[in-house]
C-alpha positions in Angstrom: -88.2 59.6 -10.4 -86.7 61.4 -13.3 -83.7 60.7 -15.5 -82.3 57.4 -16.9 -83.7 55.3 -14.1 -87.3 56.3 -14.3 -89.7 53.9 -12.6 -92.1 52.1 -15.0 -95.2 50.1 -14.4 -93.2 46.9 -14.7 -90.7 48.0 -12.1 -93.5 49.1 -9.8 -95.3 45.8 -10.2 -92.7 43.6 -8.4 -91.5 40.4 -10.1 -91.6 40.5 -13.9 -91.9 36.7 -14.2 -94.6 35.6 -11.8 -94.8 31.8 -11.4 -98.0 30.5 -10.0 -97.6 28.4 -6.8 -99.3 25.4 -8.4 -99.6 23.8 -11.8 -102.7 24.3 -13.9 -104.7 21.3 -15.0 -103.4 21.8 -18.6 -99.8 21.7 -17.3 -100.6 18.6 -15.3 -102.1 17.0 -18.4 -99.0 17.8 -20.5 -96.7 16.5 -17.7 -98.7 13.2 -17.7 -98.4 13.0 -21.5 -94.6 13.5 -21.3 -94.3 10.8 -18.7 -96.4 8.4 -20.8 -94.3 9.2 -23.9 -91.1 8.2 -22.1 -92.8 5.0 -21.0 -93.8 4.3 -24.6 -90.2 4.8 -25.8 -88.9 2.4 -23.2 -91.6 -0.2 -24.1 -90.8 0.2 -27.8 -87.1 -0.3 -27.2 -87.7 -3.3 -25.0 -90.0 -5.0 -27.5 -87.7 -4.3 -30.4 -84.7 -5.7 -28.6 -86.7 -8.7 -27.4 -87.6 -9.6 -31.0 -83.8 -9.7 -31.7 -83.1 -11.6 -28.5 -81.0 -8.8 -27.1 -81.1 -6.6 -24.0 -79.5 -3.4 -22.8 -78.3 -3.1 -19.2 -79.4 0.6 -19.0 -82.9 -0.3 -20.2 -83.2 -3.1 -17.7 -82.1 -0.9 -14.8 -84.6 1.8 -16.0 -87.4 -0.7 -16.0 -86.5 -2.0 -12.5 -85.9 1.3 -10.8 -88.3 3.8 -12.5 -92.1 3.5 -12.0 -94.4 4.0 -15.0 -96.7 7.0 -15.1 -99.7 4.9 -13.9 -97.7 3.6 -10.9 -96.6 7.1 -9.8 -98.4 9.0 -7.0 -99.6 12.5 -8.0 -97.2 13.8 -5.4 -94.3 12.4 -7.4 -95.7 13.4 -10.7 -96.0 17.1 -10.0 -93.5 17.8 -7.2 -89.9 17.0 -6.6 -87.7 16.6 -3.5 -85.7 19.8 -2.6 -83.8 19.8 0.7 -83.8 23.6 0.8 -87.6 23.8 0.9 -89.6 24.0 4.1 -91.5 20.7 3.7 -88.8 19.2 1.3 -91.1 19.3 -1.7 -91.2 21.8 -4.5 -93.5 22.2 -7.5 -91.9 20.6 -10.5 -92.7 23.7 -12.6 -90.3 25.7 -10.3 -87.4 23.6 -11.7 -85.6 25.2 -14.6 -86.1 23.2 -17.8 -88.7 21.0 -16.0 -90.2 19.8 -19.3 -87.0 18.0 -20.2 -86.0 16.5 -16.8 -87.2 13.1 -15.8 -87.7 13.3 -12.1 -89.4 10.1 -11.0 -87.6 9.0 -7.9 -87.4 10.8 -4.6 -85.7 9.8 -1.4 -87.7 7.3 0.7 -90.2 9.0 3.0 -90.4 12.2 1.0 
């Protein structure tokens, strides 16, 4: 091809941003570390409020509803529910901004 729309190696290669189909062990370790850091923040807030004799409703509902990192199954740590996927699960790294989203609960049975 000649002209302004000349084919380059990148264009011939297919997708420019290739996302692997599974997480690497280093990505998994960072994900576990992020989950544990959220658990640590919740524990710190809970202990600080307990010293003052106060509670927060949002904090209490979080502790009741959300499992800690140790209680989560690997399936829930590294994948998320997606109704458009074939088996209703999608790798968490396929989610945009997945390092900032806390996806801990999925529908029952999935």
